N, C-alpha and C positions, 0 to 999 in steps of 0.2 A: 551692596547697592548704595549709591550716594543719597544724600538727603533730598535732592531734587527728584531722584527716581522714586523714592518712597512717597514723596508728596504727590507725584503724578499717579502712582498706583492708588493712593487714597482717593484722588479725584475721580478716577475711573470707577472704583468700587462704590463710591457715594452716588454717582450718577446712575449706575446700573441698578442700585437698590431703589432709587427714587422712581425709575422707570418701571421696575417689576412690581413694586409694592404700592407706590402712590399713583401709578398710571401716568407719570409725566411723559411727554412726548419728546423724542430726540429728533435730530436733523434727519429729514427724509431725503433719500437719494432719488434720482430721476428714474422713470419707469424702465427705460432701456437698460440701465445698470441693474435694476432689480430682476429683470427678465434674464439677463446674462448670468446673474448669480444663481437664479433658480435652475437654469440649464446645467451649470457647473455642478451644483449639488446633486442633481439627478444623474449626471454622468458619473460622478464619484461613486454613488450607490450602485449604479449599473455595473461598473467595472468590478467592484467588490463581489457582487452576486454572480457575475459571469465567471469570474475565476473559480468561485466555489462550485457552481453548478457544472462547469466544464470538467472539473476534476471528478465530480460524481458521475458524469456521463462516461468518462474514460475508465474510471475505476469505481463501479457501482457498489462494491461490498465495503461497508464502513469498517468492519472488523479487520479485513485484509489491508485496508488503507492504514489503519492504526498500527497494525503489526509491521507493515512495510516501513512506516515512518520510524518506528522504534529500531528496527534492524539497521536502517540506513544511518540513523543518528549514532548508533553504537559503532558502525563501520567508520564514520567520520572521526569519532573519538579515538578509535584505534589506529587511525591513519591509513585505513584501507581505501584505495582509489575506487575499486569496483563496487557498485551498489547492487542491491537485490531488486529484481524487476517484479512488477505486479503479477500475481498468478492469474492468468487469463482463464476464464471458465471454459473456453473452447479447448484449451490445452489440457485442463484437468479431465474433461470428458473424453478427449482423445486418448490420454494415458490409460483411462479405465477400459476403453474399448480395445486398445492394443493388448493390455494385460490378458483379458479373457479371450481375445482372438488367438493369441499364442497358446493359451492353455487348451482351447478346443482343437487346435491344429489345422493344418492346411487341407486335411481330408474332410473337414466339416464345411459345408456351404455357408452356414451362419458364421463360423469362425473366420473364413476368408472375407466375408462382408464386413465383419467387425474390424479386421485389419485395414481394409481399404478406407473405411469411414474414420478409423482412428488416425490414420496418416493425414486425411483431409482436415480433420479437426485441428491437428497440430499445425498444419499450414495456415488455417484460419487464425490460430493464436499468434503465429508469427506476423501475419498481416495486421492484427490488432495491435501488436507491439509497435509496428511501423507507424500506425495511426497515432499512437500515444506520443511517439517521438516527434512526428510531423506537427501535430497540434501544439505540443509544448514549445517547439522552436518558432513556429510561425503565428501562433495566436496567444498562448499563455504568457510567454516571455515578453512579447511586446506590450501586453496589457499590464504586466508587472512594472515594466519600465515607465509606462504612462502614469501609473499610480504613484510610483516612487519619485518621479521627477516633475513632470508638467503639472499634474493635479496637486501634488504636494506644495509646489512653488505658489500656485494660485491660492491655495488654502492659507499659506503663510501671509500673502499680501492681504487677503480678506480679513484675517485675524488682526493684523497690524492696523488696517483701516478702521476696524471696529473699536480698537483701543484708542486711536487718535480721535475718533468721533466722540467717544465718551468724554475724553479730556476736553475737547473743544466745547461740547454742550455744557459741561460743568462750569467752565470759565465764562461762557457767554451768558449764562443765567446770573452770574455774579459780577456782571459788568459794573464798574464803579468801585467795587471792593478789590478787584484784581487789576493790576497795571495793564494799560492798553497794549504794551509791548508783548506781554505774555499771551494776550488774546490773539494778537497779530501772528505770533509764532505758531500758536495752536492752529489757526486757520491755514497757514502755509503748509504745515505738516499734514493736516487733514486732506488738503487738495493734492499734495504730492502723493500720498498713499492711495487716494482715489484714482488718480491717473495711472499709477503702476498697476493696481488691481484691474482697472477697466481695460488697459492695454493688454495685459496677460490673458484675460478672459476672451477678449475680442480675437486675438491671434489664435488662441486654442480652438474656439468655435468656428473660425474661418477655415481651419485646416482639419476639420473633423472627417474629411474624406480618408484620412489615414486609418481611422477606426473602421471605415467601410472596407478598406483593403485587408485589414486583419480578419474581418468577418468573411470576406471572400476566400482568404487562405484556409479558414476553418472548413468552409463548404467544399473547397477543392480537395482537402484531405479526406473528408467524408466520402466524396464521390469516388476517389481513388480506392479507398478502403472497400466500399460496396462493389465496385467494379471487379477488384481482385477476388473478393469473396464470392461474387457471382460466378466467375470463371472456375474457381475451385469446386463450388457446389454443382455446377452443370457437369463438370468432368466426373465428379463422384456419382451423380445421377445416371450418367451413361454407363459407368462401371457396374452399378447395381442392376441396371436393366439387362446388361449382358449376362450377369451372374444369374438372374432370374430366368432368362431364356435358356441358358446352358443347363441349369438344374431341371427345368421343365422338360427338356428334350432327352434327358438321360432315362434309360429304361429303369423301371422300378424293380428293386430287388425283392425276392420272395422271402418271407420269414419262415425259417426252418427251426422249430423248437428242438432243443436237445433234452431228452428225458434224463431223469436222475439216475435210472438204472444203467443206461449206457455210460454215463459218466463214472459210475462206481466200477463197472467192468473195466473201463480203460485204466482207472486208478489201480485196480487189483493186478492187471497185467504188468503195469509199470513197476509195481512193488515186487512182483515175481521175477522180473528181469534183472532187478537190481539187488536181489537177495544175496547172490554169491559175492558181489562186490562189497556189500555191507558186512558180510561175515568176515571177509579178509581184512577189513578195516577195524573190526571190533576190538582186537587185542591192542592195537595202537591207541584207539580211543580210550580204552580202559586205563591204559598206562598214563595217558595225558591227564585224564580226569582225576587219577589218584594222587597226582602231585599237588601239594598244598602250596598255592601261590600267596604271597603276602607283600604288601607295600607299606612303607612307613607312613604313619598318620601325619597329615599336615592340615593346618587350619584352612578354612574356606578362603579363596582368594578372589579378587576382582582385578583381572588383568595381571599385573606384576605386583600388586599391592595387597598385603595380608589384611584380612578383615579386621584383625585386632588393631592394626595401625590406622585403618580408616576410621574406626570408632573414636579415635583420639582427636578428631577434627570434625567440623561441620559436614554432615553427609546425609544421604537419603537413600531409600530403596525404591526402585521403579515398580509400579503396580501393573503396568502394561508395556507392550512394545511401543516404541516411538520412532517412526521413520521421518527423517528430516525432509521438509519440502522446499526450504529456502536456504541460501548460503548463510552460514553463521549459526544454524541450529545443530544440536547435539543429538545423535541417534543412540538408542540403547535397546536392550531386550528386557523382558519382564524378569524381575529378581536381581538385576544389576545394582551394585552399590556405586553411587555417584558422589564425588566430593563436591560440596557446595562452596562456591567462591563469592557469589554476590546474588542479591535479589533485585532484579531490574524494576519490577512493579508488582502489583497485586496478582498478576497472571503468569509471570515468567521468572524463572531462576536462571542463573549462569553457573555452570559447573564443569567438571572435568572427569573423564573416564578413559583409561588406557592411553593417557597422554594427549587425548583430543579434548578440546574445550569448546563450549558453545552454549546456546540458549535452549531451554526446554520448558514445557508447560508445568505449572505448579501442581495441577490436579492429576498429573501422571505419576506422582511420586508420594511416598510416605516419609516424612522427615524423621530421622533417627537422632541425630545431633543437630540442633538448630544453629543458625548463624548467630553470632554475638550481636546484641542490640547496639 
């Protein structure tokens, strides 16, 4: 920085201290300018909060948001184009219903209802994903652009104006000690910055209908989401009503208990019928069981890697089964030995097993050989 620049910075700091500590008054701008500056400040804060709250509206679980950000950051570092999507609660509930619906089977009325509802919840999750994409493209991205360009430019003009005002006030108070030419230049620069800041604020506030258009895009996306959700839920309601009507119209089956005695008689008859077959097979069975089979002893392995080899490098043993829910996670079974390659943060390791690599929770494993510090 030049000597003149350092001198100007000293003037600004000196004037600012005199205003803050001594209560000296600086040059007051007109009320219209002050009102525009207030509106710009409120708009800046509103955009920042809207971006944060809209993200919470679309992705309400803070833990899932943090995990998603971590996975997407690692994908970018690795050069992967595809990113992991937010796990919608409707999809998680739908997967749970489908799992138990398949286990109960189609001969169960409750199982069939769970299957129908599980499919509907998956559809709701897809509709919620579409809402996320729509809101991001038509509301969040334009607000980011507004924050990074227009509002940033206005903030720059206002900051420059404040610096030139401080410089002008410092020189004005020392009129007679400072050459008139320097004071005249300070006035010209002050007026120039004021005009730039005032013009940029005026143009921005006159075109604030653009922000209304962005709000309208948010509402249109929400209307589309709720309309599609309503269609899915109404169809599901009709299916469930048909299932209830069909189940109610079916004749009730009578309960016929089976006594333990009849079960034992059936078992005895079955054993008697198979007696001759068992006798004919006895000699063969005795011959097979008399043969002593042996295998060469081998160390415990994890995939194709011997445990003795694994112990020579950072590794851990899994305490529980871990089923991956998102792309980039590493699945394993209880008791598996996992090679440790990196610690992402206080909650996640990165490791490798059977040639596959990925992330997994720290509290699912017991470290055998720690990572080097």
